[in-house]
N, C-alpha and C positions, 0 to 999 in steps of 0.2 A: 438541598439539591439531591439528596438520596431518596426523596419521596417519589413514588410513581405518579402521583397527581392524576391527571386525566388519562394516563396510559395504563393498560392492564399489566404491563411488565416493565422492569427496568431496561431490558434490552431495547425495546422499541422506543422508549423515552430517550435513551442515550443515542440511538440512531438519529432521532429528530433534534437532538441538541448539537449536532455537528456544525451547523452554520455558526452558532455563537462560539463554539469551541475553536473553530478556525479563525474567527475574528480575534479572539483573545491571543491566539498563538502568533498570528501574522501581523496585525496592524501596529502594535507597539514597537515592532522591530524593523520597520521599513520607513523610508522617506521617498515618496514618489518624485517630488521636486528635485531632490538631490541624486536620485538613482542610487540610494545607499541602503545597505543592510547593516543594522547595529546589533552585534552579539557581544555584549559587554562581559559576559561570563565565560568567554573563551580566553583563558589566561596563557595564551601561546603567542609569542611575538609575530608581527607581520613578516619579519625577515625569515623566521623559522618556517612559517607557513608558505612563504614564497619559494623556499628551497625544497619543499616536499617532493619526493620522487615516487612515492607509492602510498596507498592507503589500504586499510583493512576495515571491513564492517562485520561485526560479530553480534549475533542475536539468536533467539529461539522463536519458533512458532510464528505468530502473526508479525512480531517485531522483525523477524528475519525477512519476511516478505517486504516489509517497508525498506529494509536494508538493500534488498535486491533492486527496488526502484531507485534507491539512492545511488547505486552503482552507475546506472545510466545517467543520472543527473550530474554526478561528479565528473565522469569521464567526458561528457559533452560540454559542460560549462567551465570546468577547471583544467581539463586536459591531463588528469592524473590517473594512472591505472589503479583499479580498485578490485580487491578480492573480497568475496562475501563468504562467511563461514557460519555453520551451525555452532552455537556456543558449546553445545554438549560434545562436539567432536574436535573443537579447536586445539585443546592441549594434547590430544592424542596424535596429531599429525606433525608434531615438533615444528610449529610455525616458524618459518625463516623470516623473522621480522627483527627490527632493531632501530637504531638511531637513524634519523632522517626520514622516518615514517610516522604516520598517524593512524591510530586505530579508533574507530567509533563503535561504542557499545550501546545497544538499544534494549530497553526493558521498560515496560509499562510501570511496574511496581518499583523498580529500582532495587529490588531485593532478590531477583532471580539468581539462584545459586550458581548455575553453570556459567552465566554471563559474568557474574562477579569474579569467579575463578579465572575466567578467560582474560578479564581486564588485568588482574594481578599478574598473570603470566606475561602479558604484553608489556606491562610496566617493568617487570623483572628483566626483560630482554632489551629494555631501553626505548621502547616506543612511547611516543606521546599519546595521550588518550583523551577522548571526549565522550561524555555520557549523554544520552537522550533518554529522559524519563518523564513520567507524569506525576511523580511524587517528590516534592521539594524536601531536601535534606536526606534523601535516601542514600544508602550505602554506595551505590554505583556513582552517584554524583559527588559525594564527599571524597571519594578516592581518585577522581579523574582530574586531569589538568584543566579541564573546562567542561561546562555542561550547558545543555539547552533544554529547558522544560517545555513540555507541550501545552500546559495550561488548559487541558481538556476538561478539568473538573473531575470529581470522583466518578469512577466507573465501577458500578456495583455488579452488573452482570459479568459472568465469567468470560463470555465471548467478547473480545476487544473490538470496539467499533470506532468511537470518537478518538480514542488514544491512537489508533492506527492511522487515521487520516491526519491527526496532529503530528505523528512521527514523520510521515511523508512530507508534510509542510516544513517541518524543522530541517529535514535533510535537504530540501530544495533551498531553503534560506541559507544553509551553510554552503551548498554548492555555489550559489550566487555570490556569497561573501568571499569564498575562496577564489572564484573566478575573477572577481574584481581585484583581489590582492595580486594574483598571478598575471593580471593584465590580459586575461583571455576574454573578458566581458567588458564591452564599452559602456559608458554612462547611458547611452541611448538604448542599448539592448537591456541594460539593467532596469531602466525606467519602464520599458515595455513589459518585462517579466513581472515587475512589482505591480503594475496595473492589473495584470492577469491574476496575480496572487490575491490582490484585494477584491477581485471580482468572484473568487471561488465561493465565499459564503452565500451570495445571492444565487449563484448557479446551483449550489447544493439545495437551496430552498426550492428552486424550480423542480428539481428531481423529486424531492419529498412531497411536493404538491400533487404529484402524479402517482403517489404510493398505491392508490387504489388499483392502478393498472397492474402493478406487480402482484398485488393480492389476488387479482383474477387469475394470473398465471399460476399462483400457488394452488388455487382451487382445482386447476387442471392436473397438477403434477405432484400433489402431496402424497399420493399413494405409491409413487415410483420408488424403487429401491436402489437404483444406480443412476449416477449422473457423471458426465464428463464436462469439464470446463477448459476452454482453449483460448490462448492468447499468444501474440507474438511480441518479441522485444520487451519493452518496459511494461507491457500489458500482461505478459506471462505471469509475473508475481501476483497480479490482481486475479487472474484465473485461479492460481493456487490458493489465494486467500478466500475467494468465493467458495471454492470446494471445501476448504477447511471450516468455514462458517457453517456450511450446510451439514457437514458430518458432525461437527461439535454439538449443534443444538437440535438436529432432527434425527441423528443416528442413521442417516442415509449414507450409503457408500458413495463417495464422490472423489474424483481425482482431477487434479489440475495439471495440464500438459502444455508445453509449447506447441502451437498449432502445427508447425512443420514436422514435429516428432510423431504426429499421428500415423504417418506412413511407415514408421519404424517400429511397428508392433501394435499400438493401440487400435489401429485401423481394423484389426481383426474383430474387435468388439462392437464396431459401429454398425447398427442396424436399427430397425423400428423400435426395438425395446430399450435403447439407450439414448435418452435425450442429450443433446449437445447444447451447451451454452457458450457461444462464441463472442469474444470481444472483437468487434469489427469497426471501431471508430476510425476517424481519419482527420489529421491536421493537414489541410491542403497547402499550408505554407511550409511544410517540412517534407523534404524530398524523400527521406527514408520512410516516413509515415505513408506517403502515397504508394510507394513500392510495396510496403507491407499490406496495405489495404487491397491492392490488386491481387496479391497472392491469396488473401483471405477470401475474396470473392470466388477465385478458382477453387479453393478448398471447399467452400460452402456448396458450390455446385456439385463437386464430387461426392460430398457427404449425402446430399439430397438424392443422388443417383443410387446410393446404397440403401436408401429408405429411411435415413435418419430424420428425426424431428429436431429442428434447429431453432433455438431461442437466441437472438442476436442483440448485442448492444451496438447501436449505431449513432453517428453524429446527427444532430438535428438538421433536417433538410436533405438527408441522404435518400435517394430514390432507388438505388441499385440493391441495397441490402434487403429492403422489405419485399422485393420481388423474388428473392431466393429463400428467405427465412420463413418459418411458420409463424413466428412471433417476433416483433421488434420493439425494443425499449430504447427510446431516444435519450441522448446525453447532450447537454449544451456544448457547443464548440469550445475547445480550449487547446492551448499548445500541447504538443506531443508529450512533453515532460511533466505536464500538470494534469492531463486528463485522467491518469490513474486515480487521483483523489476523488474525482467525480464518479468514475466507473464502479468503484467498490460499493457505492451507496445502494444502488438497486440490488446488488448481490446480497448485501446485508439484509435488506428488506425481504428478499425472496427467502433467505434462510429462516428469518423470523416467522414469516407467515406460514411457511411449510411446517415448521415445528409446532406452532400454535395450533394449526389445524389437525396435527397428529396428537394433540392433547398432552404435550410434553412440558416439562419444567424448563422453559427456555432460559431462565436466569441461572439455574444450577444444574447443568448437564451432569449426568452420572460420571463418576470416576475422575472428575476434573476439579482443579482448584484455581483460584485467581492468581496467586503468586506461588510459583514452583520454587520452594526454598530448600529442597533436597535434590541432590544430583542422582 
C-alpha cells in the first residue's frame, strides 16, 4: 500500500484512496437494518456514558480540525456540551475537568507527544478517555479507556488526508452511538444517518472523478502567494484545514476564517489580489444550514463588490452560487453534519495540484515531520 503505483506522489494516491478508507472505517461498525452503531472497543459502560455531563476533544493540527467538526456532531446528536482544545495548550490552562466527563484525544500516529501528555493529564484528573488513531497498538490507544481506529491504511505523505476524513467519520460514529445511548437519536433517525454514512464513499468517488476541474483551477492560481478560506459553523474547520493543506505543501500563505469574522478585521485584506475560497454548500433539510447559506450568499455578493475573486464549493444543483462566484466546484448533497467529509476532498486536491505545479516535494514539505514526538 505504500507504493505510489500509477500516481506520481503518495499524497495524490492517498487522496484517491479515501473512498476505500471510508468503507473500511464505516461499514463494519454499522447495521442499517437495526439502526445500530457497534463500537466494541469503547470500554466504558452505557450507564456511565448516559450520565455524561460534558466532553472535551483534544488534538493538534489537522486532527484538531476533525475535533472541531466533532464538537458540532456531539452537541447536535448527543446533546452534550463539548470543548475543543489544542493539545499543545491543554495542560497550560489548568483544564477544569474530572469525573463524570469524557475526553477524546485524536492523533493520526497515536504517538503525538503533546496529545499523549494531554491524555495523561485528563486521566490524572479523573476523566474517562477515548483515543482516535490510525495506528493499532499506538501509545494513545493503549493508555485510553477506549479507542476507535480509523482503518485508513498507511499514510506516507506528511500532509494528512485519508486519516482526516477517517477521523471525522469516527467522530460521527461515536456521536451517533452516544446519541442512541442518551436517547437523543431515534432508531429511524439513526437508520437515516447510517444510510448517508454508507453513501459517503461513492459520493467521494464522484468528487474524485472531477479532479481535473480542480487541476484547472490550480493552473490559474498556483502563482498566487496569499489565499483566504472561509466557512461557517461546522464548515469553518474545513476552511481551516483547506488553508493548512495549502500552506503545508505549497508554502503559500493561507488563512482559514469563519466567514462571519471577515468583517472583524480580515475584510481589510480583501481585494482583487486575494482569492477567496468559500464553502457555500447547503442542506435544504437542515434549518440552520439554510440560514447559513443565505448569509453566505450575502457575504459573497459583498466580497465581489470589493473586487474579490471567489472560488466556491456548492451543493450539486445550486444555481445561486455560480451566479456570484468566479469558479464553482460542486459537492454531492449530504446532511449538514456529514458534508465536511466531502468538502475537504477538493481542497486537498487543490493543495496538491498547486504544490505540484510549483515543483515542490509534496510528500515531504520542508521543516515538517509525520509524527510530532517532541513537544
